[in-house]
PDB file of N, CA, C and O in Angstrom:
ATOM      1  N   UNK A   1       6.114 -13.947 -10.574  1.00  0.00           N
ATOM      2  CA  UNK A   1       5.001 -12.952 -10.561  1.00  0.00           C
ATOM      3  C   UNK A   1       4.134 -13.144  -9.309  1.00  0.00           C
ATOM      4  O   UNK A   1       2.993 -12.696  -9.190  1.00  0.00           O
ATOM      5  N   UNK A   2       4.835 -13.898  -8.340  1.00  0.00           N
ATOM      6  CA  UNK A   2       4.008 -14.117  -6.980  1.00  0.00           C
ATOM      7  C   UNK A   2       3.822 -12.858  -6.242  1.00  0.00           C
ATOM      8  O   UNK A   2       2.910 -12.765  -5.419  1.00  0.00           O
ATOM      9  N   UNK A   3       4.701 -11.793  -6.503  1.00  0.00           N
ATOM     10  CA  UNK A   3       4.554 -10.563  -5.728  1.00  0.00           C
ATOM     11  C   UNK A   3       3.251  -9.858  -6.185  1.00  0.00           C
ATOM     12  O   UNK A   3       2.597  -9.117  -5.450  1.00  0.00           O
ATOM     13  N   UNK A   4       2.942 -10.152  -7.440  1.00  0.00           N
ATOM     14  CA  UNK A   4       1.678  -9.442  -8.024  1.00  0.00           C
ATOM     15  C   UNK A   4       0.375 -10.019  -7.331  1.00  0.00           C
ATOM     16  O   UNK A   4      -0.572  -9.299  -7.014  1.00  0.00           O
ATOM     17  N   UNK A   5       0.423 -11.476  -7.114  1.00  0.00           N
ATOM     18  CA  UNK A   5      -0.629 -12.107  -6.408  1.00  0.00           C
ATOM     19  C   UNK A   5      -0.720 -11.605  -5.068  1.00  0.00           C
ATOM     20  O   UNK A   5      -1.837 -11.376  -4.603  1.00  0.00           O
ATOM     21  N   UNK A   6       0.398 -11.387  -4.336  1.00  0.00           N
ATOM     22  CA  UNK A   6       0.353 -10.924  -2.981  1.00  0.00           C
ATOM     23  C   UNK A   6      -0.185  -9.495  -2.926  1.00  0.00           C
ATOM     24  O   UNK A   6      -0.959  -9.168  -2.026  1.00  0.00           O
ATOM     25  N   UNK A   7       0.221  -8.617  -3.894  1.00  0.00           N
ATOM     26  CA  UNK A   7      -0.399  -7.268  -4.005  1.00  0.00           C
ATOM     27  C   UNK A   7      -1.859  -7.267  -4.155  1.00  0.00           C
ATOM     28  O   UNK A   7      -2.539  -6.488  -3.488  1.00  0.00           O
ATOM     29  N   UNK A   8      -2.361  -8.054  -4.950  1.00  0.00           N
ATOM     30  CA  UNK A   8      -3.781  -8.105  -5.281  1.00  0.00           C
ATOM     31  C   UNK A   8      -4.501  -8.643  -4.067  1.00  0.00           C
ATOM     32  O   UNK A   8      -5.590  -8.152  -3.773  1.00  0.00           O
ATOM     33  N   UNK A   9      -3.967  -9.639  -3.320  1.00  0.00           N
ATOM     34  CA  UNK A   9      -4.650 -10.148  -2.206  1.00  0.00           C
ATOM     35  C   UNK A   9      -4.523  -9.001  -1.032  1.00  0.00           C
ATOM     36  O   UNK A   9      -5.412  -8.936  -0.183  1.00  0.00           O
ATOM     37  N   UNK A  10      -3.490  -8.168  -0.999  1.00  0.00           N
ATOM     38  CA  UNK A  10      -3.353  -7.145  -0.022  1.00  0.00           C
ATOM     39  C   UNK A  10      -4.441  -6.077  -0.403  1.00  0.00           C
ATOM     40  O   UNK A  10      -5.114  -5.525   0.468  1.00  0.00           O
ATOM     41  N   UNK A  11      -4.567  -5.838  -1.605  1.00  0.00           N
ATOM     42  CA  UNK A  11      -5.529  -4.793  -2.088  1.00  0.00           C
ATOM     43  C   UNK A  11      -6.911  -5.088  -1.732  1.00  0.00           C
ATOM     44  O   UNK A  11      -7.677  -4.164  -1.460  1.00  0.00           O
ATOM     45  N   UNK A  12      -7.320  -6.405  -1.711  1.00  0.00           N
ATOM     46  CA  UNK A  12      -8.655  -6.821  -1.489  1.00  0.00           C
ATOM     47  C   UNK A  12      -8.931  -7.085  -0.043  1.00  0.00           C
ATOM     48  O   UNK A  12     -10.077  -7.348   0.318  1.00  0.00           O
ATOM     49  N   UNK A  13      -7.911  -7.027   0.821  1.00  0.00           N
ATOM     50  CA  UNK A  13      -7.994  -7.430   2.150  1.00  0.00           C
ATOM     51  C   UNK A  13      -8.693  -6.197   2.823  1.00  0.00           C
ATOM     52  O   UNK A  13      -8.438  -5.027   2.539  1.00  0.00           O
ATOM     53  N   UNK A  14      -9.657  -6.637   3.804  1.00  0.00           N
ATOM     54  CA  UNK A  14     -10.388  -5.647   4.595  1.00  0.00           C
ATOM     55  C   UNK A  14      -9.479  -5.088   5.625  1.00  0.00           C
ATOM     56  O   UNK A  14      -8.656  -5.803   6.198  1.00  0.00           O
ATOM     57  N   UNK A  15      -9.630  -3.678   5.898  1.00  0.00           N
ATOM     58  CA  UNK A  15      -8.744  -3.070   6.797  1.00  0.00           C
ATOM     59  C   UNK A  15      -9.536  -2.604   8.000  1.00  0.00           C
ATOM     60  O   UNK A  15      -9.006  -1.831   8.799  1.00  0.00           O
ATOM     61  N   UNK A  16     -10.689  -3.002   8.160  1.00  0.00           N
ATOM     62  CA  UNK A  16     -11.581  -2.428   9.287  1.00  0.00           C
ATOM     63  C   UNK A  16     -11.280  -3.400  10.519  1.00  0.00           C
ATOM     64  O   UNK A  16     -10.857  -4.552  10.420  1.00  0.00           O
ATOM     65  N   UNK A  17     -11.558  -2.760  11.622  1.00  0.00           N
ATOM     66  CA  UNK A  17     -11.274  -3.384  12.966  1.00  0.00           C
ATOM     67  C   UNK A  17      -9.874  -3.960  13.178  1.00  0.00           C
ATOM     68  O   UNK A  17      -9.671  -5.084  13.636  1.00  0.00           O
ATOM     69  N   UNK A  18      -8.933  -3.103  12.812  1.00  0.00           N
ATOM     70  CA  UNK A  18      -7.574  -3.408  12.874  1.00  0.00           C
ATOM     71  C   UNK A  18      -6.998  -2.733  14.102  1.00  0.00           C
ATOM     72  O   UNK A  18      -7.360  -1.608  14.445  1.00  0.00           O
ATOM     73  N   UNK A  19      -6.067  -3.464  14.775  1.00  0.00           N
ATOM     74  CA  UNK A  19      -5.453  -2.847  16.013  1.00  0.00           C
ATOM     75  C   UNK A  19      -4.266  -1.910  15.376  1.00  0.00           C
ATOM     76  O   UNK A  19      -3.931  -1.925  14.191  1.00  0.00           O
ATOM     77  N   UNK A  20      -3.758  -1.175  16.303  1.00  0.00           N
ATOM     78  CA  UNK A  20      -2.640  -0.242  15.869  1.00  0.00           C
ATOM     79  C   UNK A  20      -1.366  -1.081  15.384  1.00  0.00           C
ATOM     80  O   UNK A  20      -0.701  -0.695  14.422  1.00  0.00           O
ATOM     81  N   UNK A  21      -1.063  -2.219  16.077  1.00  0.00           N
ATOM     82  CA  UNK A  21       0.127  -3.017  15.558  1.00  0.00           C
ATOM     83  C   UNK A  21      -0.251  -3.621  14.227  1.00  0.00           C
ATOM     84  O   UNK A  21       0.624  -3.754  13.371  1.00  0.00           O
ATOM     85  N   UNK A  22      -1.554  -4.016  13.983  1.00  0.00           N
ATOM     86  CA  UNK A  22      -1.970  -4.472  12.665  1.00  0.00           C
ATOM     87  C   UNK A  22      -1.763  -3.497  11.661  1.00  0.00           C
ATOM     88  O   UNK A  22      -1.248  -3.802  10.585  1.00  0.00           O
ATOM     89  N   UNK A  23      -2.147  -2.275  11.949  1.00  0.00           N
ATOM     90  CA  UNK A  23      -1.989  -1.172  10.848  1.00  0.00           C
ATOM     91  C   UNK A  23      -0.421  -0.888  10.578  1.00  0.00           C
ATOM     92  O   UNK A  23      -0.021  -0.634   9.442  1.00  0.00           O
ATOM     93  N   UNK A  24       0.352  -0.943  11.582  1.00  0.00           N
ATOM     94  CA  UNK A  24       1.800  -0.838  11.225  1.00  0.00           C
ATOM     95  C   UNK A  24       2.377  -1.914  10.473  1.00  0.00           C
ATOM     96  O   UNK A  24       3.261  -1.656   9.655  1.00  0.00           O
ATOM     97  N   UNK A  25       1.972  -3.121  10.657  1.00  0.00           N
ATOM     98  CA  UNK A  25       2.300  -4.312   9.825  1.00  0.00           C
ATOM     99  C   UNK A  25       1.903  -4.162   8.464  1.00  0.00           C
ATOM    100  O   UNK A  25       2.659  -4.410   7.525  1.00  0.00           O
ATOM    101  N   UNK A  26       0.555  -3.702   8.324  1.00  0.00           N
ATOM    102  CA  UNK A  26      -0.019  -3.446   7.043  1.00  0.00           C
ATOM    103  C   UNK A  26       0.668  -2.467   6.238  1.00  0.00           C
ATOM    104  O   UNK A  26       0.919  -2.669   5.049  1.00  0.00           O
ATOM    105  N   UNK A  27       1.009  -1.314   6.909  1.00  0.00           N
ATOM    106  CA  UNK A  27       1.781  -0.227   6.269  1.00  0.00           C
ATOM    107  C   UNK A  27       3.164  -0.731   5.722  1.00  0.00           C
ATOM    108  O   UNK A  27       3.560  -0.438   4.593  1.00  0.00           O
ATOM    109  N   UNK A  28       3.800  -1.433   6.518  1.00  0.00           N
ATOM    110  CA  UNK A  28       5.097  -1.953   6.139  1.00  0.00           C
ATOM    111  C   UNK A  28       4.960  -2.969   5.037  1.00  0.00           C
ATOM    112  O   UNK A  28       5.745  -2.992   4.089  1.00  0.00           O
ATOM    113  N   UNK A  29       3.945  -3.819   5.169  1.00  0.00           N
ATOM    114  CA  UNK A  29       3.654  -4.783   4.011  1.00  0.00           C
ATOM    115  C   UNK A  29       3.366  -3.976   2.646  1.00  0.00           C
ATOM    116  O   UNK A  29       3.914  -4.333   1.603  1.00  0.00           O
ATOM    117  N   UNK A  30       2.578  -2.989   2.684  1.00  0.00           N
ATOM    118  CA  UNK A  30       2.268  -2.179   1.491  1.00  0.00           C
ATOM    119  C   UNK A  30       3.591  -1.572   0.977  1.00  0.00           C
ATOM    120  O   UNK A  30       3.838  -1.646  -0.227  1.00  0.00           O
ATOM    121  N   UNK A  31       4.408  -1.007   1.780  1.00  0.00           N
ATOM    122  CA  UNK A  31       5.660  -0.522   1.385  1.00  0.00           C
ATOM    123  C   UNK A  31       6.612  -1.489   0.705  1.00  0.00           C
ATOM    124  O   UNK A  31       7.299  -1.142  -0.256  1.00  0.00           O
ATOM    125  N   UNK A  32       6.639  -2.699   1.217  1.00  0.00           N
ATOM    126  CA  UNK A  32       7.430  -3.790   0.730  1.00  0.00           C
ATOM    127  C   UNK A  32       6.915  -4.165  -0.732  1.00  0.00           C
ATOM    128  O   UNK A  32       7.712  -4.347  -1.653  1.00  0.00           O
ATOM    129  N   UNK A  33       5.656  -4.261  -0.877  1.00  0.00           N
ATOM    130  CA  UNK A  33       4.978  -4.654  -2.085  1.00  0.00           C
ATOM    131  C   UNK A  33       5.240  -3.513  -3.075  1.00  0.00           C
ATOM    132  O   UNK A  33       5.617  -3.826  -4.205  1.00  0.00           O
ATOM    133  N   UNK A  34       5.084  -2.273  -2.775  1.00  0.00           N
ATOM    134  CA  UNK A  34       5.217  -1.209  -3.684  1.00  0.00           C
ATOM    135  C   UNK A  34       6.701  -1.126  -4.312  1.00  0.00           C
ATOM    136  O   UNK A  34       6.943  -0.899  -5.498  1.00  0.00           O
ATOM    137  N   UNK A  35       7.613  -1.344  -3.326  1.00  0.00           N
ATOM    138  CA  UNK A  35       9.083  -1.347  -3.785  1.00  0.00           C
ATOM    139  C   UNK A  35       9.335  -2.533  -4.652  1.00  0.00           C
ATOM    140  O   UNK A  35      10.017  -2.405  -5.670  1.00  0.00           O
ATOM    141  N   UNK A  36       8.827  -3.672  -4.308  1.00  0.00           N
ATOM    142  CA  UNK A  36       9.144  -4.817  -5.178  1.00  0.00           C
ATOM    143  C   UNK A  36       8.422  -4.617  -6.638  1.00  0.00           C
ATOM    144  O   UNK A  36       9.002  -4.913  -7.683  1.00  0.00           O
ATOM    145  N   UNK A  37       7.261  -4.151  -6.601  1.00  0.00           N
ATOM    146  CA  UNK A  37       6.591  -3.981  -7.914  1.00  0.00           C
ATOM    147  C   UNK A  37       7.325  -2.830  -8.667  1.00  0.00           C
ATOM    148  O   UNK A  37       7.380  -2.883  -9.895  1.00  0.00           O
ATOM    149  N   UNK A  38       7.862  -1.846  -8.025  1.00  0.00           N
ATOM    150  CA  UNK A  38       8.678  -0.800  -8.655  1.00  0.00           C
ATOM    151  C   UNK A  38       9.802  -1.440  -9.464  1.00  0.00           C
ATOM    152  O   UNK A  38       9.995  -1.159 -10.647  1.00  0.00           O
ATOM    153  N   UNK A  39      10.547  -2.326  -8.763  1.00  0.00           N
ATOM    154  CA  UNK A  39      11.716  -3.008  -9.412  1.00  0.00           C
ATOM    155  C   UNK A  39      11.272  -3.713 -10.664  1.00  0.00           C
ATOM    156  O   UNK A  39      11.948  -3.635 -11.690  1.00  0.00           O
ATOM    157  N   UNK A  40      10.223  -4.357 -10.610  1.00  0.00           N
ATOM    158  CA  UNK A  40       9.657  -5.122 -11.854  1.00  0.00           C
ATOM    159  C   UNK A  40       9.216  -3.947 -12.859  1.00  0.00           C
ATOM    160  O   UNK A  40       9.429  -4.109 -14.061  1.00  0.00           O
ATOM    161  N   UNK A  41       8.649  -2.851 -12.430  1.00  0.00           N
ATOM    162  CA  UNK A  41       8.149  -1.755 -13.370  1.00  0.00           C
ATOM    163  C   UNK A  41       9.338  -1.187 -14.109  1.00  0.00           C
ATOM    164  O   UNK A  41       9.245  -0.816 -15.280  1.00  0.00           O
ATOM    165  N   UNK A  42      10.563  -1.118 -13.344  1.00  0.00           N
ATOM    166  CA  UNK A  42      11.674  -0.407 -14.058  1.00  0.00           C
ATOM    167  C   UNK A  42      12.051  -1.164 -15.187  1.00  0.00           C
ATOM    168  O   UNK A  42      12.461  -0.548 -16.172  1.00  0.00           O
ATOM    169  N   UNK A  43      11.977  -2.519 -15.216  1.00  0.00           N
ATOM    170  CA  UNK A  43      12.360  -3.351 -16.345  1.00  0.00           C
ATOM    171  C   UNK A  43      11.354  -3.367 -17.508  1.00  0.00           C
ATOM    172  O   UNK A  43      11.704  -3.340 -18.688  1.00  0.00           O
ATOM    173  N   UNK A  44      10.063  -3.412 -17.084  1.00  0.00           N
ATOM    174  CA  UNK A  44       8.994  -3.606 -18.088  1.00  0.00           C
ATOM    175  C   UNK A  44       8.232  -2.465 -18.563  1.00  0.00           C
ATOM    176  O   UNK A  44       7.740  -2.409 -19.690  1.00  0.00           O
ATOM    177  N   UNK A  45       8.139  -1.481 -17.609  1.00  0.00           N
ATOM    178  CA  UNK A  45       7.292  -0.244 -18.000  1.00  0.00           C
ATOM    179  C   UNK A  45       5.845  -0.475 -18.342  1.00  0.00           C
ATOM    180  O   UNK A  45       5.225   0.263 -19.108  1.00  0.00           O
ATOM    181  N   UNK A  46       5.335  -1.523 -17.748  1.00  0.00           N
ATOM    182  CA  UNK A  46       3.914  -1.858 -17.929  1.00  0.00           C
ATOM    183  C   UNK A  46       3.047  -0.870 -17.123  1.00  0.00           C
ATOM    184  O   UNK A  46       3.246  -0.615 -15.935  1.00  0.00           O
ATOM    185  N   UNK A  47       2.092  -0.352 -17.857  1.00  0.00           N
ATOM    186  CA  UNK A  47       1.171   0.684 -17.084  1.00  0.00           C
ATOM    187  C   UNK A  47       0.264   0.061 -16.132  1.00  0.00           C
ATOM    188  O   UNK A  47      -0.249   0.738 -15.242  1.00  0.00           O
ATOM    189  N   UNK A  48       0.023  -1.232 -16.263  1.00  0.00           N
ATOM    190  CA  UNK A  48      -0.670  -1.999 -15.233  1.00  0.00           C
ATOM    191  C   UNK A  48      -0.082  -2.098 -13.789  1.00  0.00           C
ATOM    192  O   UNK A  48      -0.727  -2.115 -12.741  1.00  0.00           O
ATOM    193  N   UNK A  49       1.208  -2.157 -13.939  1.00  0.00           N
ATOM    194  CA  UNK A  49       1.974  -2.168 -12.708  1.00  0.00           C
ATOM    195  C   UNK A  49       2.041  -0.778 -12.075  1.00  0.00           C
ATOM    196  O   UNK A  49       2.085  -0.696 -10.848  1.00  0.00           O
ATOM    197  N   UNK A  50       2.052   0.253 -12.793  1.00  0.00           N
ATOM    198  CA  UNK A  50       2.069   1.651 -12.279  1.00  0.00           C
ATOM    199  C   UNK A  50       0.662   1.799 -11.585  1.00  0.00           C
ATOM    200  O   UNK A  50       0.615   2.264 -10.446  1.00  0.00           O
ATOM    201  N   UNK A  51      -0.436   1.433 -12.215  1.00  0.00           N
ATOM    202  CA  UNK A  51      -1.741   1.425 -11.672  1.00  0.00           C
ATOM    203  C   UNK A  51      -1.851   0.706 -10.315  1.00  0.00           C
ATOM    204  O   UNK A  51      -2.398   1.221  -9.340  1.00  0.00           O
ATOM    205  N   UNK A  52      -1.334  -0.435 -10.319  1.00  0.00           N
ATOM    206  CA  UNK A  52      -1.409  -1.191  -9.034  1.00  0.00           C
ATOM    207  C   UNK A  52      -0.686  -0.528  -8.044  1.00  0.00           C
ATOM    208  O   UNK A  52      -1.203  -0.426  -6.931  1.00  0.00           O
ATOM    209  N   UNK A  53       0.553  -0.001  -8.277  1.00  0.00           N
ATOM    210  CA  UNK A  53       1.395   0.788  -7.276  1.00  0.00           C
ATOM    211  C   UNK A  53       0.597   1.954  -6.771  1.00  0.00           C
ATOM    212  O   UNK A  53       0.560   2.183  -5.562  1.00  0.00           O
ATOM    213  N   UNK A  54      -0.009   2.660  -7.590  1.00  0.00           N
ATOM    214  CA  UNK A  54      -0.931   3.794  -7.164  1.00  0.00           C
ATOM    215  C   UNK A  54      -2.073   3.419  -6.222  1.00  0.00           C
ATOM    216  O   UNK A  54      -2.362   4.095  -5.235  1.00  0.00           O
ATOM    217  N   UNK A  55      -2.739   2.239  -6.604  1.00  0.00           N
ATOM    218  CA  UNK A  55      -3.805   1.801  -5.742  1.00  0.00           C
ATOM    219  C   UNK A  55      -3.273   1.452  -4.336  1.00  0.00           C
ATOM    220  O   UNK A  55      -3.845   1.789  -3.299  1.00  0.00           O
ATOM    221  N   UNK A  56      -2.078   0.719  -4.399  1.00  0.00           N
ATOM    222  CA  UNK A  56      -1.411   0.192  -3.109  1.00  0.00           C
ATOM    223  C   UNK A  56      -1.116   1.533  -2.328  1.00  0.00           C
ATOM    224  O   UNK A  56      -1.388   1.646  -1.133  1.00  0.00           O
ATOM    225  N   UNK A  57      -0.577   2.484  -3.033  1.00  0.00           N
ATOM    226  CA  UNK A  57      -0.097   3.805  -2.307  1.00  0.00           C
ATOM    227  C   UNK A  57      -1.230   4.382  -1.711  1.00  0.00           C
ATOM    228  O   UNK A  57      -1.093   4.812  -0.566  1.00  0.00           O
ATOM    229  N   UNK A  58      -2.393   4.481  -2.299  1.00  0.00           N
ATOM    230  CA  UNK A  58      -3.578   5.086  -1.765  1.00  0.00           C
ATOM    231  C   UNK A  58      -3.957   4.406  -0.556  1.00  0.00           C
ATOM    232  O   UNK A  58      -4.196   5.051   0.464  1.00  0.00           O
ATOM    233  N   UNK A  59      -4.037   3.021  -0.598  1.00  0.00           N
ATOM    234  CA  UNK A  59      -4.462   2.280   0.561  1.00  0.00           C
ATOM    235  C   UNK A  59      -3.447   2.488   1.698  1.00  0.00           C
ATOM    236  O   UNK A  59      -3.840   2.668   2.851  1.00  0.00           O
ATOM    237  N   UNK A  60      -2.114   2.464   1.369  1.00  0.00           N
ATOM    238  CA  UNK A  60      -1.074   2.785   2.456  1.00  0.00           C
ATOM    239  C   UNK A  60      -1.308   4.076   3.072  1.00  0.00           C
ATOM    240  O   UNK A  60      -1.221   4.153   4.297  1.00  0.00           O
ATOM    241  N   UNK A  61      -1.598   5.112   2.374  1.00  0.00           N
ATOM    242  CA  UNK A  61      -1.867   6.369   2.886  1.00  0.00           C
ATOM    243  C   UNK A  61      -3.014   6.447   3.765  1.00  0.00           C
ATOM    244  O   UNK A  61      -2.930   7.135   4.783  1.00  0.00           O
ATOM    245  N   UNK A  62      -4.081   5.817   3.486  1.00  0.00           N
ATOM    246  CA  UNK A  62      -5.309   5.708   4.312  1.00  0.00           C
ATOM    247  C   UNK A  62      -4.932   5.034   5.713  1.00  0.00           C
ATOM    248  O   UNK A  62      -5.384   5.456   6.777  1.00  0.00           O
ATOM    249  N   UNK A  63      -4.135   4.037   5.618  1.00  0.00           N
ATOM    250  CA  UNK A  63      -3.594   3.278   6.829  1.00  0.00           C
ATOM    251  C   UNK A  63      -2.854   4.182   7.705  1.00  0.00           C
ATOM    252  O   UNK A  63      -3.089   4.248   8.911  1.00  0.00           O
ATOM    253  N   UNK A  64      -1.931   4.903   7.094  1.00  0.00           N
ATOM    254  CA  UNK A  64      -1.043   5.805   7.821  1.00  0.00           C
ATOM    255  C   UNK A  64      -1.861   7.098   8.355  1.00  0.00           C
ATOM    256  O   UNK A  64      -1.533   7.587   9.436  1.00  0.00           O
ATOM    257  N   UNK A  65      -2.829   7.603   7.669  1.00  0.00           N
ATOM    258  CA  UNK A  65      -3.692   8.781   8.259  1.00  0.00           C
ATOM    259  C   UNK A  65      -4.251   8.204   9.585  1.00  0.00           C
ATOM    260  O   UNK A  65      -4.178   8.811  10.653  1.00  0.00           O
ATOM    261  N   UNK A  66      -4.824   6.963   9.429  1.00  0.00           N
ATOM    262  CA  UNK A  66      -5.492   6.494  10.694  1.00  0.00           C
ATOM    263  C   UNK A  66      -4.401   6.133  11.836  1.00  0.00           C
ATOM    264  O   UNK A  66      -4.738   6.171  13.019  1.00  0.00           O
ATOM    265  N   UNK A  67      -3.254   5.828  11.501  1.00  0.00           N
ATOM    266  CA  UNK A  67      -2.189   5.660  12.511  1.00  0.00           C
ATOM    267  C   UNK A  67      -1.630   7.059  13.149  1.00  0.00           C
ATOM    268  O   UNK A  67      -1.437   7.191  14.358  1.00  0.00           O
ATOM    269  N   UNK A  68      -1.410   8.016  12.251  1.00  0.00           N
ATOM    270  CA  UNK A  68      -0.830   9.163  12.702  1.00  0.00           C
ATOM    271  C   UNK A  68      -1.889  10.307  13.112  1.00  0.00           C
ATOM    272  O   UNK A  68      -1.574  11.250  13.839  1.00  0.00           O
ATOM    273  N   UNK A  69      -3.059  10.144  12.621  1.00  0.00           N
ATOM    274  CA  UNK A  69      -4.052  11.125  12.817  1.00  0.00           C
ATOM    275  C   UNK A  69      -4.009  12.156  11.681  1.00  0.00           C
ATOM    276  O   UNK A  69      -3.013  12.273  10.967  1.00  0.00           O
ATOM    277  N   UNK A  70      -5.112  12.897  11.534  1.00  0.00           N
ATOM    278  CA  UNK A  70      -5.107  13.973  10.512  1.00  0.00           C
ATOM    279  C   UNK A  70      -4.340  15.220  11.053  1.00  0.00           C
ATOM    280  O   UNK A  70      -4.399  15.568  12.232  1.00  0.00           O
ATOM    281  N   UNK A  71      -3.637  15.845  10.122  1.00  0.00           N
ATOM    282  CA  UNK A  71      -2.818  17.082  10.461  1.00  0.00           C
ATOM    283  C   UNK A  71      -3.830  18.211  10.881  1.00  0.00           C
ATOM    284  O   UNK A  71      -4.945  18.212  10.359  1.00  0.00           O
ATOM    285  N   UNK A  72      -3.526  19.069  11.702  1.00  0.00           N
ATOM    286  CA  UNK A  72      -4.348  20.271  11.986  1.00  0.00           C
ATOM    287  C   UNK A  72      -4.288  21.221  10.819  1.00  0.00           C
ATOM    288  O   UNK A  72      -3.232  21.494  10.248  1.00  0.00           O
ATOM    289  N   UNK A  73      -5.520  21.737  10.469  1.00  0.00           N
ATOM    290  CA  UNK A  73      -5.497  22.615   9.404  1.00  0.00           C
ATOM    291  C   UNK A  73      -4.753  23.919   9.652  1.00  0.00           C
ATOM    292  O   UNK A  73      -4.667  24.358  10.799  1.00  0.00           O
ATOM    293  N   UNK A  74      -4.233  24.526   8.659  1.00  0.00           N
ATOM    294  CA  UNK A  74      -3.419  25.701   8.848  1.00  0.00           C
ATOM    295  C   UNK A  74      -4.325  26.875   9.245  1.00  0.00           C
ATOM    296  O   UNK A  74      -5.436  27.040   8.742  1.00  0.00           O
ATOM    297  N   UNK A  75      -3.801  27.666  10.156  1.00  0.00           N
ATOM    298  CA  UNK A  75      -4.709  28.752  10.704  1.00  0.00           C
ATOM    299  C   UNK A  75      -4.269  30.066  10.050  1.00  0.00           C
ATOM    300  O   UNK A  75      -4.848  31.117  10.325  1.00  0.00           O
TER     301      UNK A  75
END
């Protein structure tokens, strides 16, 4: 269950004042954690794991929006 501790630490980590390369690393780390938790979830079906994956995904999306920029609104 070391992966769960890593995920909780990642979730609590501050993401302000990060360089672009730090954001790329954080996004990849989030993806790795989400996929690892998903493998555990497939076996156990614990709702707590699903909630954790959802929170990590939300944080990952925020990081990626900051990396890629917001899309232009449809005209």
